[in-house]
C-alpha positions in Angstrom: -13.2 3.6 15.6 -15.3 3.6 12.4 -17.8 0.8 12.5 -19.1 1.1 8.9 -16.3 -1.2 7.7 -16.2 -5.0 7.9 -12.7 -5.7 6.7 -10.7 -2.7 8.1 -10.6 -0.6 11.3 -10.1 3.1 11.1 -9.1 5.2 14.1 -7.6 8.6 14.9 -5.3 9.4 17.8 -3.2 12.6 18.4 -3.4 13.7 14.7 -2.4 10.2 13.6 -4.9 8.1 11.6 -4.5 4.3 11.7 -6.0 2.1 9.0 -5.8 -1.5 10.0 -6.5 -4.5 7.8 -8.9 -6.8 9.7 -9.2 -10.2 8.1 -6.7 -11.9 10.4 -8.1 -15.4 9.7 -7.2 -15.0 6.0 -3.9 -13.2 6.9 -5.6 -10.0 5.7 -5.8 -11.2 2.1 -7.6 -8.6 0.1 -10.9 -9.3 -1.7 -12.9 -6.8 -3.7 -15.0 -5.6 -0.7 -11.9 -5.1 1.4 -10.2 -3.2 -1.4 -13.2 -0.9 -1.7 -13.1 -0.3 2.0 -9.4 0.4 2.0 -9.8 3.0 -0.8 -12.7 4.6 1.1 -10.6 4.7 4.3 -7.6 6.2 2.5 -9.7 9.0 0.9 -11.4 9.7 4.2 -8.0 10.1 5.9 -6.5 12.2 3.1 -9.5 14.6 3.3 -9.3 14.9 7.1 -7.4 18.2 7.8 -7.0 17.2 11.5 -4.9 14.2 10.5 -1.2 15.0 9.9 0.2 11.4 9.5 -1.4 8.1 8.4 -0.4 4.6 9.5 -1.4 1.5 7.6 -1.0 -1.8 9.3 -2.5 -5.3 9.8 -4.2 -7.3 12.5 -3.0 -10.6 13.7 0.3 -12.1 12.3 0.1 -10.5 8.9 0.3 -7.0 7.3 -1.4 -8.4 4.2 -0.8 -11.6 2.4 -1.7 -10.2 -1.0 -4.9 -10.8 -2.9 -7.6 -13.3 -1.8 -6.6 -16.1 -4.2 -10.0 -17.9 -4.0 -11.8 -14.8 -5.2 -9.0 -13.7 -7.5 -8.9 -17.0 -9.3 -12.6 -17.1 -10.0 -13.0 -13.6 -11.5 -14.4 -13.1 -15.0 -12.3 -11.1 -17.4 -14.3 -7.9 -16.6 -14.0 -8.5 -12.9 -10.2 -9.0 -13.2 -9.8 -5.7 -15.2 -11.9 -3.9 -12.6 -9.9 -5.4 -9.7 -6.6 -4.3 -11.3 -7.9 -0.8 -12.0 -9.2 -0.4 -8.4 -5.9 -1.7 -7.1 -3.9 0.9 -9.1 -6.2 3.6 -7.7 -5.5 2.3 -4.1 -1.7 2.5 -4.5 -1.9 5.9 -6.1 -4.2 7.3 -3.4 -1.4 6.6 -0.9 1.4 7.7 -3.1 -0.2 11.0 -4.2 -1.6 11.8 -0.8 -0.9 15.3 0.6 0.3 13.8 3.9 2.8 11.1 4.8 1.8 7.5 5.0 3.7 5.0 7.1 3.5 1.3 6.4 3.7 -0.5 9.8 4.6 -4.0 8.6 3.7 -6.2 11.6 4.1 -9.5 9.8 3.8 -11.1 6.4 3.6 -8.4 3.6 3.4 -10.4 0.3 2.2 -9.5 -3.2 -0.3 -6.7 -3.1 0.4 -6.2 0.6 4.1 -5.5 -0.1 3.0 -3.2 -3.0 0.9 -1.2 -0.5 3.9 -0.9 1.7 6.1 0.2 -1.3 3.5 3.0 -2.1 3.9 4.4 1.4 6.4 7.2 2.2 8.1 5.2 5.0 8.2 1.5 6.1 8.6 0.5 9.8 8.8 -3.3 10.2 8.6 -5.7 13.0 11.8 -7.8 13.5 9.8 -10.9 12.6 8.2 -9.4 9.4 8.6 -11.1 6.0 8.1 -9.3 2.7 8.2 -10.3 -0.9 6.5 -10.5 -4.3 5.8 -14.2 -4.9 3.5 -13.9 -7.9 5.9 -15.9 -10.1 4.8 -19.0 -8.2 1.4 -18.5 -9.8 2.9 -17.8 -13.2 2.0 -14.2 -12.7 3.8 -10.9 -12.1 3.0 -8.1 -9.6 0.2 -6.0 -10.9 0.1 -3.1 -8.5 3.3 -1.3 -9.4 5.7 -3.6 -7.6 8.1 -3.9 -10.5 8.4 -0.2 -10.9 8.3 1.0 -7.3 11.0 -1.4 -6.2 13.3 -0.1 -8.9 12.8 3.4 -7.6 14.0 2.2 -4.2 16.9 -0.2 -4.8 19.3 -1.4 -7.5 17.9 -3.2 -10.6 19.9 -6.5 -9.9 18.3 -6.9 -6.5 14.9 -6.1 -8.0 15.4 -8.9 -10.5 16.3 -11.3 -7.8 13.2 -10.5 -5.8 10.9 -10.7 -8.8 12.4 -13.7 -10.5 12.8 -15.9 -7.3 9.6 -14.7 -5.6 11.3 -15.3 -2.2 10.4 -13.8 1.2 12.9 -11.5 2.7 13.4 -10.5 6.4 13.0 -7.0 7.6 16.7 -7.0 8.4 17.6 -7.8 4.8 15.3 -5.1 3.4 16.6 -2.6 5.9 20.1 -3.3 4.7 18.9 -2.8 1.1 17.2 0.5 2.0 13.6 -0.5 1.6 12.7 -0.6 5.4 13.4 2.6 7.3 13.4 1.2 10.8 13.1 -2.2 12.4 11.2 -2.5 15.7 11.1 -5.4 18.2 7.9 -7.3 17.9 6.9 -6.7 21.5 7.4 -2.9 21.2 5.9 -2.5 17.7 2.6 -0.7 18.3 4.0 1.8 20.8 7.1 2.5 18.7 5.1 3.1 15.5 2.8 5.6 17.3 5.8 7.4 18.8 7.4 7.6 15.3 4.1 8.8 13.7 3.5 11.4 16.4 7.0 12.8 16.0 6.4 13.1 12.3 3.0 14.8 12.9 4.8 17.6 14.7 6.6 18.6 11.5 5.2 21.4 9.3 2.3 19.9 7.3 2.8 22.4 4.4 6.6 21.6 4.3 6.0 17.9 4.3 3.4 18.2 1.6 5.9 20.0 -0.6 8.7 17.6 0.3 6.5 14.6 -0.7 5.6 16.3 -4.0 9.2 17.1 -4.8 10.5 13.7 -4.0 7.9 12.2 -6.4 8.9 14.8 -9.0 12.5 13.6 -8.8 11.4 10.3 -10.2 9.7 11.8 -13.3 11.2 12.5 -16.7 11.3 16.3 -16.2 14.8 17.8 -16.7 17.0 18.5 -13.7 16.6 22.2 -14.3 12.8 21.9 -14.3 13.0 20.0 -11.0 15.2 22.6 -9.4 12.9 25.3 -10.6 9.9 23.6 -8.9 12.0 23.3 -5.7 12.7 27.0 -5.9 9.0 27.8 -6.4 8.1 25.6 -3.4 10.6 27.1 -1.0 9.5 30.6 -2.0 5.9 29.8 -1.5 6.6 28.4 1.9 8.9 31.3 2.9 6.1 33.8 2.4 3.5 31.7 4.1 2.2 32.4 7.6 3.4 29.1 9.0 7.1 29.7 8.1 7.0 33.3 9.1 5.9 32.3 12.6 8.4 29.5 12.9 11.3 31.7 11.8 10.3 34.5 14.3 9.9 31.9 17.1 13.4 30.6 16.3 14.9 34.1 16.2 13.4 34.9 19.6 15.1 31.8 21.1 18.6 32.8 19.9 
């Protein structure tokens, strides 16, 4: 456990890093100090070669209830711009990480909290979790990529509904729509998340890194031929790498 943080907890277990938001009395609402700590924690995890998988979750009954509105509403113009820029850096640090990030949504994931979950590779959600982008109730819109990342994951009409109404949606509904990968019973949540993460940590890190890059590449404006060319380069690079050579030989010997 890293004690240098005040608003998050950071721990590592069996090659799995766990970054936990820790402002439970505020439903883990994110102020500027907490945002800076989260970014520092993400960078620390991404740079740790021992860590193969990262989990991001919340303490108490919330994953994260978005920005701390008291602080958010009192910002100067300069502070607001800085907050937005740092927020974008936070989401991109997860999305562009060389290793997979799992959002373990244990409770409310609203606004920026839901946007953090959307920037992760996979979402595991408690059966009691609620998610949504309620910014419209403040006459605002999501500012952390929520409008764009949602459209990459589900159909545009459902995205319009979620954005326009600002409603909260159950983990079951979002599982049906393809946003949530797996629903876990509340009482089994922590154990199930670690089992899932540890299973993923046993997969080839170099293959996962390339898979993550290629999936992201599929969402860009490159032509299909260019994307296929990048895939071919990646599989060739992996095939001639020591990790794949050993895995292939190990498999052959078992036949």
